[in-house]
Each structure stands twice: as structure tokens, then as C-alpha cells.
C-alpha positions in Angstrom: 99.7 100.0 114.7 97.5 98.5 117.7 96.6 94.8 116.7 92.1 96.6 116.1 93.8 97.9 112.9 96.8 96.0 112.0 96.7 93.9 109.0 97.6 90.1 109.3 101.5 89.6 108.2 102.0 89.1 104.5 102.2 85.8 102.5 106.1 86.6 102.2 106.4 87.0 105.7 104.4 83.8 106.7 104.8 81.3 104.2 108.2 80.9 106.0 106.8 80.4 109.7 104.3 77.8 108.1 106.6 75.5 107.1 108.5 75.9 110.6 105.5 75.1 112.1 104.5 72.2 109.6 108.0 70.8 110.6 108.2 71.3 114.3 104.7 69.4 114.3 105.4 66.7 112.4 108.3 66.1 114.3 107.2 66.6 118.0 103.4 66.7 118.0 102.2 64.5 121.1 100.8 60.8 119.5 97.4 61.2 120.7 94.1 59.3 120.3 92.3 61.1 118.0 95.4 61.9 116.0 96.0 58.6 115.0 92.8 58.2 113.6 91.3 61.9 112.8 88.0 60.7 111.4 85.2 63.3 111.7 83.1 62.0 115.1 86.8 61.9 116.4 87.8 64.8 116.2 84.6 66.3 117.3 84.4 64.4 120.4 88.4 64.7 121.1 87.4 69.3 120.6 84.7 69.2 123.3 86.4 67.1 125.5 89.2 68.9 125.4 87.7 72.4 126.2 88.5 73.3 129.6 89.8 70.0 130.2 93.5 69.4 130.0 94.6 66.8 127.3 96.2 64.3 129.5 92.7 64.4 131.6 90.9 63.2 128.6 92.9 60.2 126.6 90.9 57.7 129.3 87.5 59.4 129.2 88.0 59.4 125.3 88.9 55.9 124.8 86.1 54.7 126.8 83.5 57.2 125.0 84.8 56.0 121.9 84.2 52.0 122.9 80.8 52.9 123.9 79.7 55.5 121.2 81.4 55.1 118.2 79.6 57.7 116.1 76.8 59.7 116.4 74.4 56.9 115.8 74.9 55.9 119.1 75.0 58.6 121.1 71.5 59.8 119.8 70.0 56.4 120.5 70.7 56.6 124.5 69.5 59.3 126.6 71.1 61.5 128.6 71.4 59.1 131.8 73.2 56.8 130.0 75.6 59.5 128.2 76.4 60.9 132.4 78.5 57.8 133.1 81.1 58.3 130.6 81.4 61.7 131.1 81.5 61.7 134.3 84.4 63.4 136.1 85.3 66.0 132.8 83.1 68.1 134.1 81.0 71.2 132.5 78.2 68.7 131.6 76.7 71.4 129.0 79.1 69.6 126.9 77.4 66.3 127.0 74.0 68.0 126.2 74.9 70.1 124.0 77.1 67.1 121.5 73.4 64.5 122.2 71.8 66.9 120.7 73.8 67.1 117.8 74.9 63.8 117.1 70.4 63.6 116.9 70.5 66.9 115.0 72.9 64.4 112.9 71.0 61.6 112.5 67.7 63.3 111.8 69.2 65.8 109.3 72.0 64.5 107.5 71.6 60.6 107.8 74.2 59.9 110.5 77.4 61.3 108.3 78.7 64.8 110.2 78.5 67.7 107.6 81.4 68.6 105.6 80.3 72.3 105.0 81.5 75.0 107.7 78.2 76.4 107.8 76.0 73.6 108.3 78.4 71.6 110.7 78.7 75.4 112.8 74.9 75.2 112.7 74.7 71.8 115.5 73.6 72.5 119.0 76.7 73.6 120.9 79.5 74.0 118.0 80.8 77.5 118.4 83.3 78.7 115.6 86.5 77.4 117.4 84.7 73.9 117.5 84.3 75.0 113.7 86.9 75.4 112.7 89.1 72.3 114.5 86.8 69.8 113.5 86.6 71.2 109.9 89.8 72.2 109.4 91.6 68.6 111.0 88.7 66.2 109.9 88.1 67.6 106.4 91.3 70.1 105.3 88.8 73.7 105.1 91.0 76.3 105.7 89.3 78.1 108.7 91.2 79.4 111.7 91.5 78.1 115.5 91.4 80.7 118.2 91.9 79.1 121.8 93.6 80.1 125.0 97.2 78.3 123.7 96.3 80.3 119.7 96.3 83.4 122.1 99.4 82.8 123.8 101.4 82.2 120.9 99.9 85.1 118.6 100.5 87.5 121.3 104.0 86.9 121.8 104.6 86.0 118.4 103.6 89.9 117.4 104.3 91.2 120.9 100.4 92.1 121.6 100.5 94.1 124.8 96.6 94.5 124.5 94.2 92.4 126.0 93.2 90.0 123.8 89.9 89.7 125.0 88.6 93.3 123.6 87.1 93.2 120.6 89.7 94.9 118.6 92.0 91.9 119.8 89.8 89.2 118.9 89.5 90.6 115.3 92.6 91.0 114.5 93.5 87.2 116.7 90.9 85.9 114.3 92.1 87.3 111.3 96.3 86.1 111.5 94.8 82.8 112.3 93.0 82.5 109.4 95.5 84.0 107.1 97.6 81.3 108.6 95.4 78.7 107.8 95.0 79.8 104.6 97.6 77.2 103.1 98.4 74.1 102.6 97.8 71.1 105.7 95.7 73.6 107.8 94.3 70.7 110.1 98.2 70.5 110.8 98.9 74.4 111.1 96.4 74.5 113.6 96.9 71.9 115.2 100.4 72.7 115.7 100.1 76.7 116.8 97.9 74.8 119.5 100.4 72.3 120.1 103.0 74.9 120.1 101.0 76.9 122.9 100.6 73.2 125.3 104.1 72.3 124.5 106.6 75.2 123.8 104.8 78.7 124.6 103.7 77.7 128.1 102.2 80.2 130.4 105.2 80.7 132.5 108.9 79.4 131.9 108.6 79.4 128.0 111.1 77.3 126.1 112.2 79.7 123.2 115.5 78.0 122.8 113.2 75.0 121.1 110.6 77.7 119.4 110.4 77.1 115.9 109.1 81.0 115.9 111.7 82.1 118.1 113.7 83.9 115.1 111.3 85.7 114.5 109.3 86.8 117.5 108.7 89.8 118.5 107.8 89.3 122.5 111.0 87.4 122.4 112.8 90.1 121.2 111.6 92.4 123.2 113.0 90.7 126.1 110.0 89.6 128.2 107.3 87.2 126.5 106.2 85.6 129.7 104.2 88.8 130.6 102.1 88.0 127.5 98.9 88.0 127.1 98.0 90.6 128.7 95.4 89.9 131.0 92.8 92.5 132.7 92.3 92.2 136.7 88.5 91.2 137.5 87.0 90.7 141.0 87.8 88.4 143.2 84.9 85.8 143.5 81.9 86.4 146.1 82.0 84.8 149.3 78.5 82.0 149.8 77.8 80.4 153.0 75.9 77.0 152.0 74.4 75.0 153.9 73.8 71.2 152.7 73.0 67.7 154.0 73.6 64.5 154.0 70.0 62.8 154.4 69.7 59.2 154.0 67.0 56.2 153.4 66.5 54.1 155.9 68.7 51.2 153.5 71.2 53.9 153.7 70.9 55.6 149.8 71.6 58.6 149.7 69.4 61.7 149.2 70.6 63.9 146.2 68.9 66.4 143.8 69.9 66.7 139.8 69.6 70.6 138.9 67.9 71.9 136.1 69.9 71.5 132.9 70.2 75.6 133.0 72.6 77.1 135.2 75.0 76.8 137.6 76.1 72.4 137.5 72.7 72.5 135.6 72.0 68.7 134.9 74.5 67.6 137.9 73.8 65.8 140.8 74.1 67.4 144.9 73.6 66.9 148.5 70.5 68.8 148.7 70.9 72.6 150.5 70.4 75.7 150.9 72.3 79.9 150.7 72.9 80.3 154.2 74.6 79.1 157.4 73.4 76.4 159.8 70.5 74.1 159.9 67.5 76.2 159.3 67.8 76.9 155.1 67.8 72.5 155.6 64.6 72.6 157.7 63.0 74.8 155.0 63.6 72.0 152.6 61.8 69.5 154.6 64.7 68.3 156.2 65.2 67.4 159.6 68.8 68.5 161.1 70.4 65.7 163.1 71.7 67.6 167.5 75.4 67.8 167.6 78.1 69.6 165.5 78.4 69.6 161.9 79.8 67.0 159.6 82.5 68.9 158.1 83.2 71.7 156.4 84.2 72.2 152.0 85.4 74.8 149.7 84.8 75.7 145.9 85.6 78.3 143.7 83.9 79.1 140.5 85.0 82.2 138.2 82.4 84.3 140.1 81.7 82.5 143.5 83.7 81.1 146.6 81.2 78.6 148.6 82.1 77.4 151.8 80.0 74.5 152.7 78.7 73.4 156.0 77.4 69.8 155.4 75.6 68.6 158.0 73.9 64.9 159.1 69.8 65.2 158.6 66.4 62.7 157.9 64.4 63.0 155.4 63.3 63.1 151.4 64.4 66.8 150.7 61.7 68.5 149.6 63.4 71.3 146.4 61.4 73.5 144.1 62.5 73.5 140.8 64.4 70.1 140.8 64.4 68.6 138.0 64.9 65.6 139.9 64.8 64.3 143.6 66.3 60.3 143.9 67.8 58.4 147.0 71.2 56.7 145.1 73.2 53.2 147.2 76.4 54.8 147.4 78.2 52.1 145.1 76.6 53.9 142.5 77.2 57.6 142.7 81.0 56.9 140.8 77.9 56.9 137.8 76.4 60.0 138.5 77.5 63.1 137.2 78.4 64.5 140.6 79.2 68.7 141.1 82.2 69.3 141.9 81.2 70.4 145.4 79.0 67.8 146.8 82.2 65.7 145.4 83.9 67.5 148.1 81.5 67.4 150.8 81.2 63.5 149.8 84.8 62.1 150.4 85.6 64.9 153.5 82.1 63.5 155.6 83.6 59.8 154.7 81.4 58.7 151.3 83.7 56.9 149.6 83.1 58.4 145.6 86.4 58.8 143.6 88.0 62.1 143.1 87.6 63.2 140.0 89.9 66.2 138.0 90.7 67.0 141.7 87.5 67.0 142.9 87.2 66.0 146.5 90.6 68.5 147.6 89.0 70.9 150.7 
């Protein structure tokens, strides 16, 4: 039966497996700081930080963030410029902006108390189906599912689902199956067990099937090659884009940067002034005077759909960038506290400006 029409496993089949998952999780879960104190705010912040970011990279950021913003009121009381230094390096700054807006909603609409009702919590800014399920199940004990990349991998292998998990039919099946598994005691632990299993045992490559609590029931393992799952539809490679950027300084040596609008690629982040195209001409159109001589350096940065090749030129002048949220000159000592985009981090490090690499940014 194809997964688009298959029913979730019946209770007689899933209850023993739920028990095996919970027992495994009780013994093998990582002692992460938000698990040691799973208050709603801590769980919420951790889930937002861990989206598209490795857990090991999050721990230090999480602890610094919670020391400064221990509750929604503390975050709601500051502006985004105060928040950004505590997020700098995690990337995907839209997450920070949404969390900030949601914290203000919690303060104004719920008196600072995070709503325990799934519908109310799900209506907050930036809270999608996954975040709602994680916080509601872990912090409040609601029997609601989560489906992230780890859960997708576990379920597709467990039930030997060969169809692309991004298709609507498989998505419905994944959420229905995860929902059936969460519908029992300890739903928060059950959801975390599925995610933990995918992160530490049922890994994308070389899964550790011999120590998996679901090995005896895993249809993908029984079929002989669980690593082939989940199936992914090949996607087009990123489009090559050539860009010219400028390292322009004030008389005091401060570096001119441009803050992107909140919406769009690299939204809200600071960047070296630049434009699409090769050579000095695109920078001259921004009111900059490019120095004679060869470029200072070149770097590349790959997004999902684009691969930027950036050439860095020495220049003078204040950039004039239409649509910029802000244009300002910053001393080098202040750069590590800014929300710098990955391409700019790489470019600055390439030309010898002392900024710390963040989660791999800075490599050429």
C-alpha cells in the first residue's frame, strides 16, 4: 500500500515500539541544557535555535541567550539591535526576528505567560507546525507530533517508504504516523526519542542498526539497504552569480556596511556594499571609487539556489544603496557583535579583517 493512502500503524503494533523507544531514550538521551530544565521558554528558544543548525553548535549560544533573556519579557523589552549580538553566528536571522516579535505578542496578549493551548501558541509569529508540536508536547505534555528531518528519516526507514518524503501524500502519512506515535504517555519524550534516534543512531550515512531499539521492526533494514532512504528527488544545482563588493573605509578606518531589508535573502544582516556584476563598474554605480590595482581577493558562498562568486575591491566613499535598511561605518572591533551575513564574513576574513569565523563561515 503506498504511504499516501496507508494508515498509521495500529495500536497493537506501535505500543511495544513506543515502549522500546522511550526506554532507549531514557538511557541514551544527550544531557542538553534545555532538557535538564524543560520550561516552555527554554524549550521554545532551543527549538528555534536548533532549526537548520547543529545541536552541538547551539549549546553555547543557548546558554548565553538565556542568561540575557531568561523569559519572554526580557526579550520583548529590547530592540533587535540588542538581540542580534546574541544571535550572531547562528545565521537565519529571520528566526531571531520572529522570536522577538512572538515574545512581544506573549507579553501584550498573554501577560508574559506562554500559552499552553496549541492553537494560541501556533498563532504566534514564526511558530509553524513543527515548533508548535515540539513545545506543546515537551513543555506541556500535549499529544501532538513533530516531523523534522530526523523523524522523516526514521519513519521512512522504519516503514520502508521509498516515495519522496516531500510529496504531499507522504507528508500527510508522516504527520499521521508521528501523530499516532505521540498519542500515548510521555508524548514529549516520545517525540524527542524519534529526533534523538535520527540524530545519533539512524544517521544519514552508516546508520548504527545493531544498537537501534527499532531494528527488529525496521522494514528498511529488513529490505537490506536502509541507507538508501529517504528518497530524495534530484534538484537543480545553484545558479552561478558574479558579484563585486567593496572594502571602503572612513578616515578613521571604520568599514562601511549596508544592512539588508528584513525581507529577502540575508534579510536584516549587514553586508559589504556590492552589486551583481564583475569589475569596478557595479561599485561605481553605488557612488564608490575603486582603487587602482588588482582585487583584494575572491570568495564563493553557496545558497540553496545561488552560488555567489564575490570579488572584493578596495574603494573609497560612502556607499549609496537603494532600498538599504541602514548604511553605517563600523570599527573593526565592533564587527563580531554584528549580524554579518556569511558572504561578508568570508570576504572580510579573506582580505585580512579580524572577524571570527561562525559555524564554518569564513572558509573560501
